[in-house]
Structures are given as structure tokens and as C-alpha cells.
C-alpha positions in Angstrom: 7.6 -10.9 15.6 3.9 -9.9 15.6 2.2 -8.2 18.5 -1.6 -8.5 18.5 -3.8 -6.1 20.4 -7.6 -6.2 20.7 -8.2 -2.5 20.0 -6.3 0.7 19.5 -6.7 4.1 17.9 -4.2 3.5 15.2 -1.3 1.1 14.9 0.7 3.8 13.0 0.1 6.3 15.9 1.1 3.7 18.5 4.4 3.0 16.8 5.1 6.7 16.3 4.5 7.2 20.1 6.9 4.4 20.9 9.6 5.8 18.7 9.2 9.3 20.1 9.5 7.8 23.6 12.8 6.3 22.7 11.5 2.7 22.9 13.2 0.1 20.8 11.0 -0.8 17.9 12.9 -3.4 15.8 12.5 -3.9 12.1 10.5 -7.0 11.3 8.1 -6.5 14.2 4.5 -5.8 13.4 1.7 -4.3 15.6 -1.6 -5.8 14.5 -5.0 -4.7 15.9 -8.4 -6.5 15.9 -10.0 -3.0 15.7 -8.7 0.5 15.0 -11.0 3.2 16.2 -9.0 6.1 14.6 -7.4 4.4 11.6 -6.6 6.6 8.6 -5.6 6.3 5.0 -3.8 8.6 2.6 -4.8 12.3 2.4 -6.5 12.1 5.8 -9.2 9.5 4.9 -10.7 7.4 7.6 -9.9 3.7 7.3 -12.4 0.9 8.0 -12.0 -0.9 11.3 -13.8 -4.1 10.3 -13.2 -6.9 12.7 -11.4 -9.8 11.0 -9.6 -7.6 8.5 -5.9 -7.1 8.6 -4.8 -3.8 10.2 -1.2 -3.5 11.1 2.0 -1.4 11.0 5.7 -2.0 11.0 8.8 0.2 11.1 11.8 0.7 8.7 14.9 2.3 10.2 16.6 4.2 7.5 20.3 4.1 6.6 22.2 6.6 4.5 22.9 3.8 2.1 19.2 3.1 1.5 17.4 4.2 -1.7 15.0 7.1 -1.6 12.6 6.5 1.4 9.6 7.5 -0.7 10.1 4.4 -2.8 9.2 2.3 0.3 5.6 2.9 -1.0 6.4 0.6 -3.9 8.1 -1.9 -1.6 4.9 -2.1 0.6 2.7 -2.4 -2.5 4.6 -5.3 -3.9 4.7 -7.0 -0.5 1.0 -6.7 -0.2 0.5 -8.0 -3.7 2.7 -11.1 -2.9 0.8 -11.8 0.3 -2.7 -11.5 -1.2 -1.9 -13.3 -4.5 -0.9 -16.3 -2.5 -4.5 -16.8 -1.3 -6.3 -16.1 -4.6 -7.2 -18.9 -7.0 -6.7 -16.4 -9.9 -4.0 -13.9 -9.0 -4.4 -12.2 -12.4 -7.5 -10.4 -11.0 -5.1 -8.5 -8.6 -3.4 -5.3 -9.7 -1.3 -2.5 -8.2 -2.2 1.2 -8.8 0.4 3.8 -8.1 1.9 4.1 -5.7 0.6 1.2 -3.6 -3.2 0.7 -3.8 -4.1 -2.9 -4.2 -7.1 -3.5 -6.6 -9.1 -6.7 -7.1 -11.2 -6.6 -10.2 -10.5 -2.8 -10.2 -12.0 -2.4 -6.7 -10.0 -1.3 -3.7 -8.9 -4.3 -1.6 -6.2 -2.7 0.5 -4.7 0.7 1.5 -1.2 1.6 2.6 0.0 4.6 4.6 3.6 5.6 5.1 4.6 8.2 7.7 8.0 9.5 8.6 9.0 9.6 12.2 12.6 10.9 12.7 15.0 8.5 11.0 12.3 5.8 10.6 9.3 5.2 8.3 6.2 3.7 9.7 4.4 1.5 7.2 0.7 0.9 7.9 -1.5 -1.5 5.9 -5.2 -2.4 5.9 -6.4 -5.4 3.9 -10.1 -6.3 3.5 -10.0 -9.9 4.4 -13.7 -10.3 5.5 -15.4 -6.9 4.9 -15.0 -3.8 2.8 -16.0 -0.2 3.7 -18.4 1.9 1.7 -16.4 4.7 0.2 -18.1 7.6 -1.6 -15.7 7.9 -4.5 -14.6 4.3 -5.4 -15.6 0.7 -5.3 -14.3 -1.6 -2.6 -14.1 -5.3 -2.2 -13.1 -8.0 0.3 -11.5 -11.5 -0.2 -14.8 -13.0 1.1 -16.2 -12.2 -2.4 -14.0 -15.0 -3.7 -14.4 -17.7 -1.0 -13.4 -18.2 2.6 -11.0 -15.5 3.8 -7.6 -16.4 5.0 -7.0 -16.7 8.7 -5.9 -13.2 9.9 -2.9 -14.4 11.9 -1.7 -16.6 9.1 -2.1 -13.7 6.7 -0.1 -11.5 9.0 2.8 -13.9 9.0 2.7 -14.1 5.2 2.7 -10.4 4.8 5.5 -9.9 7.4 7.6 -12.4 5.4 6.8 -10.8 2.1 7.7 -7.3 3.4 11.0 -8.5 4.9 11.9 -10.1 1.5 11.0 -7.0 -0.5 12.8 -4.7 2.0 16.0 -6.8 1.7 15.8 -6.7 -2.1 15.3 -2.9 -2.0 18.4 -2.4 0.1 20.5 -5.0 -1.8 19.6 -4.3 -5.4 18.2 -0.8 -5.5 15.2 0.5 -7.4 15.5 -1.0 -10.9 14.4 -4.6 -10.1 11.7 -3.2 -7.7 10.3 -1.0 -10.5 10.3 -3.8 -13.0 8.4 -6.1 -10.5 5.9 -3.3 -9.6 5.1 -2.7 -13.3 4.7 -6.4 -14.0 1.8 -6.6 -11.5 0.3 -3.2 -12.2 -2.6 -2.3 -14.5 -1.4 -2.3 -18.2 0.3 0.7 -19.9 -2.2 2.8 -21.7 -4.8 2.4 -18.9 -6.8 5.7 -18.5 -6.0 7.5 -15.3 -7.3 10.6 -13.5 -4.9 12.3 -11.1 -5.8 14.9 -8.5 -2.5 16.7 -7.9 -2.5 18.9 -4.8 -3.0 22.5 -5.7 -3.9 21.8 -9.3 -6.8 20.9 -11.5 -7.5 17.3 -12.2 -5.2 15.8 -14.9 -6.3 13.0 -17.3 -3.9 10.8 -19.2 -2.7 7.3 -19.9 -0.4 5.2 -17.7 3.1 5.1 -19.2 5.0 3.2 -16.5 7.2 4.5 -13.8 10.3 6.7 -14.0 13.7 5.4 -12.8 13.0 7.1 -9.5 9.6 5.4 -9.1 7.3 8.3 -9.9 4.2 7.8 -12.1 4.6 8.7 -15.8 1.4 10.0 -17.3 1.0 10.4 -21.1 -1.2 13.4 -21.8 -3.5 13.9 -24.7 -1.0 16.1 -26.6 1.5 13.3 -26.5 3.7 14.8 -23.9 4.6 13.0 -20.7 4.5 14.2 -17.1 6.0 12.7 -14.0 3.6 12.7 -11.1 5.4 12.8 -7.7 2.2 13.1 -5.6 -1.5 12.9 -6.1 -4.6 10.8 -5.8 -4.8 8.4 -8.8 -8.0 6.8 -10.1 -8.5 4.2 -12.9 -11.3 5.1 -15.3 -13.4 2.1 -14.2 -12.5 2.3 -10.5 -15.1 4.8 -9.3 -18.7 4.0 -8.4 
């Protein structure tokens, strides 16, 4: 269930418009664009529209029985990890950074943006299959640095399958196994992190895993621990 379009402003925006118009947007269906002229990432950043990369969005319709919708960020991150690791000769080079940045050799390979629209969450993903953008504050990378890139349509099907699997596990088993899986493919505990928390000064500390609710646990220099619910997280060796 993948719809391909040649060009659009943003696949997230397109799906939001369809939901607002009362159109049926089923779970499991993806909208994938060859180019996005108005794509965006977290905190309002523009997202690269490189032809041949994966740029697509899907919808999750929320139920009262579902876990906290914010933890869909972790679901999306694990799904992206599963899809990309399947095309790498050495998946150990691939790591997740909270909440769902996908890093390859500590450079950004993919970005994920979740947006709420009524009783649904739109999940947008961009993965650098063939080309990486130049970002002012961090290193980026594409899969072409490691050999021929995967076919975009085949990758889309793999990602769709991985997301369906992780979404089903999230609904069936809750957060505990999701958090364990996320931590198992993240950078190691003790890694130095810098966090820009909205409205606060920059915070530095060491990664200390996730809380039971899926928030980032940061160990500060004085030995105390702080739960980070929102913020821009950088690894010490991730910036330019």
C-alpha cells in the first residue's frame, strides 16, 4: 500500500490535508515522493529533497488502548533502523539517537518527524539513500558512501513492513520491549550528549538510557539524573 508521486510540497502536509478533508487514509498506506519542495524536519528545519532518497509519510490512527502517542517516535526509529540495517554489510555502524535520529558512523543518515492531526499521528521519514544534505551543525551521510544504494521502491516496501511490525508490537506488548530494543541499537550508555532544551541553556551530560516512559535519561556532572522530555540532542562527535 504505497502511493508514489513525482513531486509534492510535503508528504506530511498532504496526508494532513487528506485527514482534514475527511478522506479515508488507512494505516499501512504510505505516500512517497520523488521530490519534496517544502519538506521539513524537527524544530522547523528544512529537509533535503534529493532525488533518489526515500521521502515518505504514513498515518497511525490512535486508540484509547494505545500507549502514549509520543512513544511512536521510538517505534519509528526502530523501524527505520530495521529497514536500513538490512542493506548494510556492517549494521554495527548504525545507531539510534534519542528520540529517533538514525546515525551511520555518527553522521545523520535519516530524520523522522511526527505530527498530530486530530486522533491520528502522521509519521514522516527521510532517509539518505543516494545523497546527503549539507547541514550547518552536524555531519550527514548517505548509503552510497558504503556501496550501491538500495532501490528506492524496494526500500519503501521494507520500511513499510518494518513499521507495521513495530507498530503491532507497540500495541500488543506496550513500551517495555520497545524501550529494550531501542536501547540495544542506540549509542552506548555513558556517551557524552549535549541537549538544547527549549527555553533553557544548553545541558551537557552522559546518556543513561531511557525511562520507563521512553524519555531520555541524562546523567549530569554532579551525579544527578534528569529526564529529558523534549530537546535537540547531539553526540559529542556528531557535529562538524
